C-alpha positions, 0 to 999 in steps of 0.5 A, a space after each residue: 605787678 598789680 600790687 606794685 601799681 596799687 602802691 604807686 597809686 596810694 603813694 600818689 594820693 598820700 604823699 607829695 612827689 618831688 616838686 609838689 606842695 607839701 600837705 595842708 594839715 593845720 587842723 590842730 591834730 597830731 600827724 606822726 612826723 613833726 609838722 615842719 617835715 610835713 607842711 609848708 612855711 616852717 623855718 628854723 630858729 636854731 641853726 643846729 650848729 651855734 646860737 646865732 640869733 639868740 642872746 641872754 636876757 637883759 644883755 647878760 651872757 647866757 651860758 648855753 651851749 650846743 652839743 651833738 648829743 645829751 646823756 641822761 643816767 637813770 641810776 648814776 645822775 638822774 637829775 643831770 644832763 651831760 652833753 657830748 663835748 662836741 657842738 651839734 644840733 641840741 642846745 643845753 643850758 650849760 653843763 651844770 643845768 643853770 644858765 641865763 634865760 635865752 631870748 631870740 633876736 627876732 620878734 614875733 606876732 601871731 605864730 605857730 611854734 614847734 619845739 622839742 625838749 628833754 629834762 631830767 628827773 625833777 627839772 623845770 623850764 618854760 617856753 615864753 611866747 612874746 617873752 611874757 606868757 609861759 607854757 610850762 615845762 616840768 617833770 610831771 611824769 607819773 604824777 597821780 595828782 590833778 594837773 596844776 598850773 605848775 605841771 608840764 603843758 600848763 599855761 603858767 599862772 600870773 603872780 599878783 599880791 604875792 600869790 598865783 592868779 589864773 593860769 590854765 592846768 593841762 587838760 591831761 598829763 601827757 608827760 614822758 619819762 625823764 630823759 626822753 625827748 618831748 614836744 610842744 606844738 603851739 598856736 599863739 595869737 598876740 594881744 591886739 591894740 588900738 591906734 592909741 596903743 591901748 590893749 583891746 584884746 588879750 593874748 590867746 593860746 589857740 591850742 597846745 599839743 604836748 607830745 601830740 596830745 591836746 592839753 590847752 584849747 582857746 585859753 585867753 591870757 589877761 597879762 604876763 605870767 610869772 617870771 616874764 621878761 621886763 617887757 610891755 605887752 605889744 603886737 610883737 615880742 621875742 621868744 624866751 626859753 627859761 634856763 635858770 630852773 634846772 637842766 633842759 635841752 632843746 632841739 628842732 625849734 621851728 616857727 611859721 606865721 599863725 594860720 587858722 586851724 582847719 575844721 575838717 
Protein backbone atom coordinates (compact mmCIF):
# COMPACT_ATOMS: atom_id res chain seq x y z
CA UNK A 1 0.00 0.00 0.00
CA UNK A 2 2.83 2.39 0.85
CA UNK A 3 4.41 1.77 -2.58
CA UNK A 4 1.10 2.47 -4.31
CA UNK A 5 0.69 5.74 -2.42
CA UNK A 6 4.24 6.79 -3.35
CA UNK A 7 3.57 5.97 -7.02
CA UNK A 8 0.40 8.08 -6.96
CA UNK A 9 2.35 11.02 -5.52
CA UNK A 10 5.05 10.69 -8.19
CA UNK A 11 2.49 10.53 -10.97
CA UNK A 12 0.87 13.66 -9.58
CA UNK A 13 4.21 15.45 -9.65
CA UNK A 14 5.60 14.12 -12.92
CA UNK A 15 2.56 13.91 -15.15
CA UNK A 16 -0.53 16.03 -15.79
CA UNK A 17 -3.89 14.50 -14.91
CA UNK A 18 -6.92 14.77 -17.18
CA UNK A 19 -7.97 18.38 -17.59
CA UNK A 20 -4.65 19.82 -16.46
CA UNK A 21 -2.18 21.70 -18.63
CA UNK A 22 0.64 19.83 -20.28
CA UNK A 23 4.31 20.32 -19.47
CA UNK A 24 6.33 23.48 -20.15
CA UNK A 25 9.53 21.97 -21.54
CA UNK A 26 10.73 24.43 -24.17
CA UNK A 27 14.40 24.34 -23.14
CA UNK A 28 15.83 23.13 -26.47
CA UNK A 29 16.48 19.64 -25.09
CA UNK A 30 15.23 16.15 -25.90
CA UNK A 31 12.47 14.86 -23.61
CA UNK A 32 11.67 11.35 -24.81
CA UNK A 33 8.35 11.45 -26.60
CA UNK A 34 7.84 14.01 -29.41
CA UNK A 35 7.09 17.52 -28.16
CA UNK A 36 3.59 17.60 -29.67
CA UNK A 37 2.60 14.86 -27.20
CA UNK A 38 4.12 16.61 -24.18
CA UNK A 39 3.56 20.36 -24.63
CA UNK A 40 0.75 22.77 -25.39
CA UNK A 41 0.19 24.64 -28.62
CA UNK A 42 1.28 22.18 -31.31
CA UNK A 43 -0.95 21.50 -34.32
CA UNK A 44 -0.49 19.13 -37.28
CA UNK A 45 0.24 20.24 -40.84
CA UNK A 46 -0.48 16.75 -42.20
CA UNK A 47 -3.89 15.28 -41.43
CA UNK A 48 -2.71 11.66 -41.68
CA UNK A 49 -5.11 10.82 -44.54
CA UNK A 50 -4.50 12.99 -47.59
CA UNK A 51 -2.48 16.01 -48.71
CA UNK A 52 -5.08 18.67 -48.02
CA UNK A 53 -3.21 21.88 -47.16
CA UNK A 54 -0.28 21.12 -49.47
CA UNK A 55 0.43 21.79 -53.15
CA UNK A 56 3.20 21.31 -55.69
CA UNK A 57 5.85 24.00 -56.13
CA UNK A 58 5.01 26.55 -58.86
CA UNK A 59 1.46 25.20 -59.08
CA UNK A 60 2.57 21.99 -60.82
CA UNK A 61 1.26 18.52 -59.88
CA UNK A 62 3.25 17.27 -56.91
CA UNK A 63 3.22 13.46 -57.32
CA UNK A 64 3.30 12.74 -53.57
CA UNK A 65 1.15 9.98 -52.05
CA UNK A 66 0.07 8.93 -48.59
CA UNK A 67 0.50 5.42 -47.25
CA UNK A 68 -0.10 3.54 -44.03
CA UNK A 69 3.39 1.97 -44.11
CA UNK A 70 6.77 2.27 -45.83
CA UNK A 71 8.90 -0.79 -46.64
CA UNK A 72 12.70 -0.66 -46.86
CA UNK A 73 14.65 -3.71 -48.04
CA UNK A 74 18.30 -3.67 -46.93
CA UNK A 75 19.42 -6.39 -49.37
CA UNK A 76 16.90 -6.37 -52.22
CA UNK A 77 16.24 -2.62 -52.67
CA UNK A 78 18.46 -0.56 -50.34
CA UNK A 79 17.98 2.67 -52.33
CA UNK A 80 14.18 2.51 -52.55
CA UNK A 81 11.13 3.05 -50.37
CA UNK A 82 8.06 0.97 -51.15
CA UNK A 83 4.64 2.14 -49.95
CA UNK A 84 1.84 -0.09 -48.72
CA UNK A 85 -0.88 0.50 -51.36
CA UNK A 86 -3.32 1.98 -48.85
CA UNK A 87 -3.66 5.63 -47.77
CA UNK A 88 -2.42 6.49 -44.30
CA UNK A 89 -0.36 8.70 -42.02
CA UNK A 90 2.92 8.74 -43.96
CA UNK A 91 3.60 10.88 -47.02
CA UNK A 92 6.02 9.67 -49.71
CA UNK A 93 7.40 11.36 -52.81
CA UNK A 94 5.89 8.81 -55.20
CA UNK A 95 6.61 5.16 -55.85
CA UNK A 96 9.81 6.01 -57.76
CA UNK A 97 11.19 8.46 -55.20
CA UNK A 98 11.04 11.50 -57.46
CA UNK A 99 8.35 14.17 -57.23
CA UNK A 100 7.85 17.91 -57.33
CA UNK A 101 8.68 19.78 -54.14
CA UNK A 102 5.72 19.92 -51.74
CA UNK A 103 4.66 23.28 -50.30
CA UNK A 104 2.20 24.25 -47.56
CA UNK A 105 -0.78 26.40 -48.47
CA UNK A 106 -0.25 28.23 -45.19
CA UNK A 107 2.49 30.77 -44.54
CA UNK A 108 4.44 31.09 -41.29
CA UNK A 109 6.57 33.65 -39.49
CA UNK A 110 8.52 32.61 -36.39
CA UNK A 111 7.82 28.93 -35.75
CA UNK A 112 8.84 25.79 -33.95
CA UNK A 113 8.69 22.79 -36.27
CA UNK A 114 8.79 19.09 -35.46
CA UNK A 115 8.77 16.38 -38.11
CA UNK A 116 9.94 12.83 -38.72
CA UNK A 117 11.51 11.51 -41.93
CA UNK A 118 12.78 8.26 -43.39
CA UNK A 119 15.28 7.83 -46.23
CA UNK A 120 16.86 4.79 -47.89
CA UNK A 121 20.56 4.33 -48.54
CA UNK A 122 22.17 7.29 -50.31
CA UNK A 123 19.05 9.44 -50.47
CA UNK A 124 18.67 13.19 -50.07
CA UNK A 125 15.92 15.69 -49.24
CA UNK A 126 15.53 18.91 -47.31
CA UNK A 127 13.17 20.96 -45.16
CA UNK A 128 12.96 24.58 -46.31
CA UNK A 129 11.78 27.04 -43.67
CA UNK A 130 9.97 29.87 -45.47
CA UNK A 131 10.66 27.86 -48.65
CA UNK A 132 14.08 29.53 -48.61
CA UNK A 133 16.37 28.24 -45.85
CA UNK A 134 17.19 24.53 -45.95
CA UNK A 135 17.86 22.09 -43.15
CA UNK A 136 19.50 19.25 -45.07
CA UNK A 137 18.32 15.63 -45.06
CA UNK A 138 20.95 13.17 -46.30
CA UNK A 139 22.14 9.64 -45.65
CA UNK A 140 25.15 10.56 -43.52
CA UNK A 141 25.00 7.40 -41.39
CA UNK A 142 28.44 6.08 -40.47
CA UNK A 143 30.40 8.75 -42.36
CA UNK A 144 33.96 9.01 -40.95
CA UNK A 145 34.52 12.40 -42.59
CA UNK A 146 34.16 15.79 -40.89
CA UNK A 147 30.60 17.05 -41.22
CA UNK A 148 29.88 19.34 -44.19
CA UNK A 149 27.06 21.64 -45.23
CA UNK A 150 25.71 18.78 -47.37
CA UNK A 151 25.38 16.38 -44.40
CA UNK A 152 22.19 15.61 -42.52
CA UNK A 153 21.26 18.33 -40.05
CA UNK A 154 23.27 21.02 -41.87
CA UNK A 155 21.99 24.46 -42.72
CA UNK A 156 22.71 24.17 -46.42
CA UNK A 157 25.02 26.63 -48.16
CA UNK A 158 24.01 29.39 -50.55
CA UNK A 159 24.95 29.20 -54.24
CA UNK A 160 26.77 32.31 -55.43
CA UNK A 161 29.11 32.64 -58.39
CA UNK A 162 28.67 28.96 -59.23
CA UNK A 163 29.97 27.80 -55.86
CA UNK A 164 28.73 27.04 -52.39
CA UNK A 165 28.97 29.93 -49.93
CA UNK A 166 28.36 29.89 -46.17
CA UNK A 167 26.06 27.36 -44.56
CA UNK A 168 26.58 25.58 -41.25
CA UNK A 169 27.65 21.92 -40.93
CA UNK A 170 25.99 19.93 -38.14
CA UNK A 171 28.02 19.96 -34.94
CA UNK A 172 27.88 16.14 -34.85
CA UNK A 173 26.74 13.19 -36.93
CA UNK A 174 23.39 12.24 -35.39
CA UNK A 175 22.16 10.18 -38.36
CA UNK A 176 20.48 6.82 -37.92
CA UNK A 177 20.74 3.95 -40.36
CA UNK A 178 18.86 4.08 -43.67
CA UNK A 179 15.35 2.72 -43.27
CA UNK A 180 14.95 4.09 -39.72
CA UNK A 181 12.65 6.97 -38.81
CA UNK A 182 14.52 10.13 -37.75
CA UNK A 183 13.38 13.50 -36.41
CA UNK A 184 14.10 17.21 -36.60
CA UNK A 185 12.96 19.74 -34.04
CA UNK A 186 13.62 23.27 -35.28
CA UNK A 187 13.31 26.67 -33.60
CA UNK A 188 13.23 29.28 -36.41
CA UNK A 189 13.10 33.08 -36.27
CA UNK A 190 12.02 34.84 -39.47
CA UNK A 191 13.93 37.78 -40.98
CA UNK A 192 12.90 41.26 -39.83
CA UNK A 193 11.94 44.23 -42.01
CA UNK A 194 11.45 47.93 -41.35
CA UNK A 195 8.40 49.98 -42.34
CA UNK A 196 9.76 50.48 -45.87
CA UNK A 197 10.24 46.73 -46.41
CA UNK A 198 14.02 46.82 -46.07
CA UNK A 199 15.49 43.77 -44.32
CA UNK A 200 17.08 44.80 -41.04
CA UNK A 201 17.76 41.37 -39.54
CA UNK A 202 18.56 38.01 -41.12
CA UNK A 203 16.65 34.79 -40.54
CA UNK A 204 18.02 32.66 -37.72
CA UNK A 205 17.90 29.03 -36.67
CA UNK A 206 17.78 29.32 -32.89
CA UNK A 207 18.34 25.58 -32.48
CA UNK A 208 18.02 22.35 -34.43
CA UNK A 209 17.79 18.92 -32.81
CA UNK A 210 18.47 15.88 -34.99
CA UNK A 211 17.19 12.71 -33.35
CA UNK A 212 17.11 14.62 -30.07
CA UNK A 213 20.73 15.83 -30.31
CA UNK A 214 21.64 19.48 -30.81
CA UNK A 215 23.31 19.99 -34.21
CA UNK A 216 22.74 23.74 -34.78
CA UNK A 217 22.75 26.57 -32.27
CA UNK A 218 21.96 30.22 -33.06
CA UNK A 219 22.84 30.14 -36.76
CA UNK A 220 22.19 33.28 -38.80
CA UNK A 221 21.27 32.84 -42.48
CA UNK A 222 22.07 35.89 -44.58
CA UNK A 223 20.01 34.80 -47.58
CA UNK A 224 18.21 31.92 -49.28
CA UNK A 225 20.12 28.64 -49.54
CA UNK A 226 20.61 26.61 -52.72
CA UNK A 227 17.53 25.29 -54.60
CA UNK A 228 15.17 27.58 -52.70
CA UNK A 229 11.74 28.61 -53.91
CA UNK A 230 11.48 31.63 -56.17
CA UNK A 231 10.18 33.86 -53.37
CA UNK A 232 11.45 37.08 -51.83
CA UNK A 233 12.45 37.01 -48.18
CA UNK A 234 9.46 38.14 -46.15
CA UNK A 235 8.02 38.13 -42.62
CA UNK A 236 5.93 35.08 -43.57
CA UNK A 237 6.40 32.35 -46.18
CA UNK A 238 5.42 28.68 -46.63
CA UNK A 239 7.22 25.49 -45.63
CA UNK A 240 8.66 23.32 -48.42
CA UNK A 241 9.68 19.64 -48.46
CA UNK A 242 12.16 18.72 -51.19
CA UNK A 243 10.94 15.82 -53.32
CA UNK A 244 13.22 15.64 -56.37
CA UNK A 245 16.51 14.40 -54.88
CA UNK A 246 15.65 10.79 -53.99
CA UNK A 247 13.12 8.75 -52.01
CA UNK A 248 11.89 10.25 -48.73
CA UNK A 249 8.93 9.73 -46.43
CA UNK A 250 7.57 12.11 -43.79
CA UNK A 251 5.16 11.78 -40.86
CA UNK A 252 4.15 13.67 -37.69
CA UNK A 253 4.62 17.21 -39.04
CA UNK A 254 3.69 19.70 -36.31
CA UNK A 255 4.16 23.43 -35.78
CA UNK A 256 3.51 26.05 -33.14
CA UNK A 257 4.45 29.73 -32.77
CA UNK A 258 8.06 30.28 -31.71
CA UNK A 259 8.53 30.60 -27.95
CA UNK A 260 11.67 31.72 -26.13
CA UNK A 261 13.82 28.77 -25.12
CA UNK A 262 13.66 28.38 -21.35
CA UNK A 263 17.02 28.67 -19.60
CA UNK A 264 16.95 26.30 -16.65
